N, C-alpha and C positions, 0 to 999 in steps of 0.2 A: 360733746356728745353725751347723752344720758342713757344708761342701761342699768341693770341690776347688779353689775359686777364692778363698774368703775365710773367715776366722773372726772378723775384726774389721771391722765396718762403720762408715762415717763417722757421726759424731754427727748426729742429726736426720734420718738417711736412712731409707728404707723397704726397703732391700735385703732380699730374701728374704720379704717380707710377702706377695707374690703368687706365691711358689714359688721354688725354688732356681734355676730356669732361665728365670725370667720376662724377657721382652724388651719388654713393653708399659708397665711402670710404671703411672702413674696412669691411663693409657688403659683399664686394666681396669675403671675406674669408669664407662666409657661402655657401660652395659648397655642391654638392650632397654627398660627403664623410662626411661632417659635419652632414648632416641629418641622414645618416646611423649610424654615431657614436652616435647621440642622440637616435635613435631607439634602438640601442644596450644597452642603459641604462634602457630600459623598461623591467622589469621582473614580476612585480605584476599586471600591468594593472590598477593601481590606478591613479586617477587624482586629482589635487588640483587647485582650482581657486585662482589666485594670484592678483585679483582685489578687492579693496574696493567697497562698493556700491557707485555709481557715485554721490550720494548726500553728500558724505563725502569729505572733513573734516568739514561738517556742516557750521556753521557761522564763522569759524576761518579765519581771513583775512591774509592768507599766502602771497598773492601777490595782489596788487591793480589791479582792473579790472577783477579779476577772481571770478566768482559767481557760486553758485549752479545751477543745471539744473532746468529749469522751464517746467513743463508738463501741457498741457491743451488739451481739446478735439478739434479735427478738426470740421469744420462746413460745412454744406451744406444747402442752402436755408434758412440761418439764424438759423438753428437748430444745437445744439451741438451733434456730433455723439458719444454718450456715452449712452449705453442701448437704442439706437434708434430703435424702432420697424419699420421694413420695411412695416408694415401695414399702415403707414402714407401715403405711396405712392400706395400701392396695398393691399387691405384688405384680399386678399387670402394668403399673405405671413406671416409666423409665426416667422421668424428670428428676433433677436435683435442684433444690431451691435455696437461695440465700436472701436474708432479710435482716435489716439492722435498724438500730435506734441511736440517735445522737442526743447527748446533753450539751447544749450550747450556752456559753456566755455571749449574749447577743452583741456586745461591743468589745470583744476580745481582739478580733482581727479587722479586716476591711469592713467598714460599716457606715451607716447613716445614724446621726442623732436626730430624734424627733424633737419637736418644739416643747415637749414635756420633759426633756432631758435635764434642763437647767432652768430654775425659776429664781426669783429674788424676793426679798422682803421690801415691800413698797407700799406707800400710802395712797391707795387707789381712790379714796374718797376725800383726800386732803383734809382730814380731820385730826391729824397727828397720831393716828393709830395704824402704823404699817402692818401689812399682812403678808403671808407667804403666798405668792401668786406666780403664774406663768404668763406666757404671751396672751395678749388680749384680755387679761384679768382673770383667767380661769384659775380656780382655787385649789391649793393643796388641801388634802383631806376631804374635799368634796368632789372635784373633777379628776384629781390625781390622788389615788388612795393607797397608802402602804400600811404595814402592820402596826407602825407606831405613829402617833401624832406628835410632831415636834414643834407645835405652835409655841410652846414654852420649852426651849431647848434644854433647860436645866431639869425639867421633870416631864419627859415624854410619857405619853399614856398609850396603852394598847387600844386598838380599835378593831372592830370586826370587819371581815371581808364582805363581798369580794374585793380583791386588790387589783390595782393596775391603773393605767391612764385611760379614763373613760372619755376624755377629750384630748385633743392634740397628740393622739397616739400615732405610732409608725404606720398604722393602716391608712391614714390619710395620704401618706406619701406613696403608698402602694396603689391606692385607688386612683390617684391623680392621672396616670403614673408619671414618674420622672423620666422625661425624654425631651430632648431639644438641642439647640445649638450650644456648644461649649467651647471655651478657649483655654489654652494652656499658657500659664505664666511661669517661665522657666527660671526660677531663682538660682538653681544650682549652676546653670550655664553661665549666668552673668556674674554671680557673686561667689562661686565655688561652694564647697560643701562643708567648710568650717563653720562652727557655731557663731552666729551673729544675729542681731535683731534687724528685721526688715521693716522699714517705714513706708508710709504712703509715697514719699518721694522716690524711694527705691522701686516700688511697684510701677509708678508712672514712668520711670526711666526705662524699665524693661518694655513696657507697652510702646513707648516711643521708639526704642531701638529695634524692636521686632515688628514694628508697624502693625500692631494688633488693633483691631477695631472691636471695641466693647459695645455691645448693643443691650438695650433694656431687655430683661428676661433671660440673658445668657447665664449659663452655669460656668463658674470659674474654677479651674484646677491649678493648684500651686504645687510645683515640683521643687523639692529641697534636696533630693538625693538620699533622704533618711531611710526610706523603705528599701532602696537598692543596697545600702550598706547593711541593713538588717538582714536581708535575704542572703547576702554573700557571707556574712558572719555566722548566720544560723545560730546554733546553740552556743557558739563561742561569744556571742554578743552579750553585753552587760550594760547596766544603767550608766555607769561611769563613761563608757565609750560612746554610748548613744547620746549622752548629754553634750558631747563635743561636736556632734554632726548636725549640719544643716542651718540654713538661714531661716529663722522662725519669725512669723508675723508678730510685730510688736502691738499687742492689743491695746496699749495705752497711747499709741500715737494718734493724735486727733486727725491728722491729715489722712491716715489710712482709714479710720472710721468714717470720715466724711466722704472719702472716695467710695466706700462700700455703700453708703447711703445714696449718694447722688448718681452712681453708675446704674442703679436699677437692677443689679444682678439678682438672680432668683435663688441661687444656692452656691455654696462654696465647698470644695473638697480639696484635700491635700494628702501628700504621701507621708505625713508625719503624725505623731500622736498629739491630739488636742487641737490641731490646726495652728493655734497660736503658741507663742513661747510659754512654757510652763516649767517652773514658776514664772509668773509675769514680772515685769519690771516693777519694783516697789510694792510687791505683793504683801509684804509684812506690814506696811503702813497704810494700805488702802482698804476701803470697805468692800472691795470687790476683788476676788481672787482670779476670776476669769473674765477680763473686760471684753474680749472679743466675743465670747459666748453671750455675755450680757447684751452686747450691741446687736448680735445676729439672732440668736434664739429668742431672747426675751423682748427686745424692742422692735425688731423688724420682721420677725418670723422667717428668718433665712436658715434653712437646714444646713448642718455641717456634716461633711463626710471625712472620715479619718482613716489613715493607714492604707491609702490606695497605692497601687503599683503603677507608676507613671513613666518609668524609665524607657521602655521600648517605644511607647507612643511618642515621648519627647524626642527620641533619636530620629524617628521617622519624620516627624513634623519638621525638625530642624533641617534635615536633608532635603525635604520637599519645599522648604521656605514657606511653611504654613504654621498657623497657630490654632485654627478652628477645626472642629469636627462634630459629628453627630454623637451625642452621648445617650445611651439607654441604660438607666440605672434604678429601676424600681426596687425597693426593699422587699423582704418577705411580707406577705399579707397576714400579719399576725396581730389581731385586735388586742388593744390595751397595753402593748409593749412600748417602751420609750426609746428603743434602738433596734437595729436589725443588721445582720450580715447582708452584704450586697455583692453581686458579681457584675460590676459595671462593664459595659462593652462600648468601646470607641470605634466608630466606623468612619473611614476616610475615603 
């Protein structure tokens, strides 16, 4: 395929399959039929919140630069608008008013990663000159713009704004929006909550044991028990203890990556940080630190959801001998952002 962004696409990618300017990737498979399939999974009318409180994981430094939300009162005429009597302006009025503002790190707690979250250095024209690009060949510093141009990492240069993801941003996921049939793959139930790498063979064994039917366009949720431990430990949790919890997807396992490709799933979410094991196996000797992110965000256009709360839903599904549910999980409609908090709802 020829366009002005690439003539050489990554091996195993679907660049161009949904059109030369596609920004949705495999979310194109979330069709009206997928919504109907999700609704068909609703029998009880029960709902489950799949988000942690947005002030979790508390003080745990999972990623540098990601901080808990900061709440404060808005102000007017120098007065904080919190329990503010309107009588200060008109003695005839009896109301009191509260209003607040939040400063959010968009990927601190339960969230979606947009396709602009992770790109790679890749030779898009096959001319021996790799460039910094994202899914479908969209360019760093042109389509996704930040304060510094790292095209030459040794000498980054300042660049003028505006800044943000002007393609592949989180608003695409909001406009879609994300809703459809989802399935839960319960790693913690089958393999326990001790740290181990989960391979494609492991995932297939769970699917077989639980008689899970995976359909094209499904959203897959992986439960490892990680968020449940985090919520229970609260401020007592620390990196050392969290690094011992949960079966984490092995992003270098080719059988797992092949399963993701050929299953036709539209999105992946998990209850852990990064979805895949981090650091990944052989991270120090590989040219890719986040192999599952490369496969999903960069090659296939599969959004990733992190730090979801799946414990209560998993318990109910197990008792009901089910694995499928309706998932409604649009992110905030925030143009130009590369990630967003989400309050996912599972309906059964």
